[in-house]
C-alpha positions as CSV (number, residue, x, y, z in Angstrom):
1,M,-41.8,109.7,51.3
2,N,-40.3,111.3,48.3
3,L,-39.2,107.9,46.9
4,L,-42.8,106.7,47.2
5,L,-44.1,109.7,45.3
6,I,-41.6,109.2,42.7
7,I,-42.4,105.6,42.2
8,V,-46.2,106.4,42.0
9,A,-45.5,109.2,39.4
10,I,-43.4,106.7,37.2
11,V,-46.0,104.0,37.5
12,A,-48.7,106.4,36.6
13,V,-46.8,107.6,33.5
14,L,-46.3,104.1,32.4
15,L,-49.9,103.2,32.8
16,L,-50.9,106.4,30.9
17,I,-48.6,105.3,28.1
18,T,-49.9,101.8,28.1
19,G,-53.5,102.8,28.3
20,G,-53.0,105.2,25.3
21,L,-51.3,102.6,23.1
22,V,-53.5,99.5,23.9
23,Q,-57.3,100.1,23.5
24,S,-58.2,96.9,25.2
25,L,-56.3,98.1,28.4
26,Q,-58.1,101.6,28.4
27,F,-59.0,101.2,32.0
28,L,-55.2,101.7,32.7
29,L,-55.6,105.2,31.5
30,W,-58.0,105.9,34.3
31,V,-55.8,104.2,36.9
32,G,-53.0,106.3,35.8
33,L,-54.9,109.5,36.0
34,V,-56.0,108.6,39.5
35,L,-52.4,107.9,40.5
36,V,-51.3,111.2,39.0
37,V,-53.9,113.1,41.0
38,I,-52.9,111.3,44.2
39,A,-49.3,112.1,43.7
40,V,-50.0,115.6,43.1
41,I,-52.3,116.0,46.0
42,A,-49.7,114.3,48.3
43,F,-46.9,116.6,46.9
44,L,-49.1,119.8,47.4
45,L,-49.9,118.7,51.0
46,R,-46.3,118.1,51.8
47,S,-45.2,121.4,50.3
48,I,-47.9,123.4,51.9
49,S,-47.3,121.9,55.3
50,G,-43.6,122.4,55.1
51,K,-42.8,119.1,56.7
52,K,-39.7,117.3,55.6
53,S,-39.2,113.6,55.8
54,V,-35.9,111.9,56.6
């Protein structure tokens, strides 16, 4: 599960950078923001619940 969150965060950052640099692909900025929010929520849920994945 940690690997999935890391991959989602990396993709979100790349989409944020791409969306910021290319005006015609501005929708990627919103996709990146949504992915960041999902990754943060998943991280918080995992840290609050205290469950560890193997």
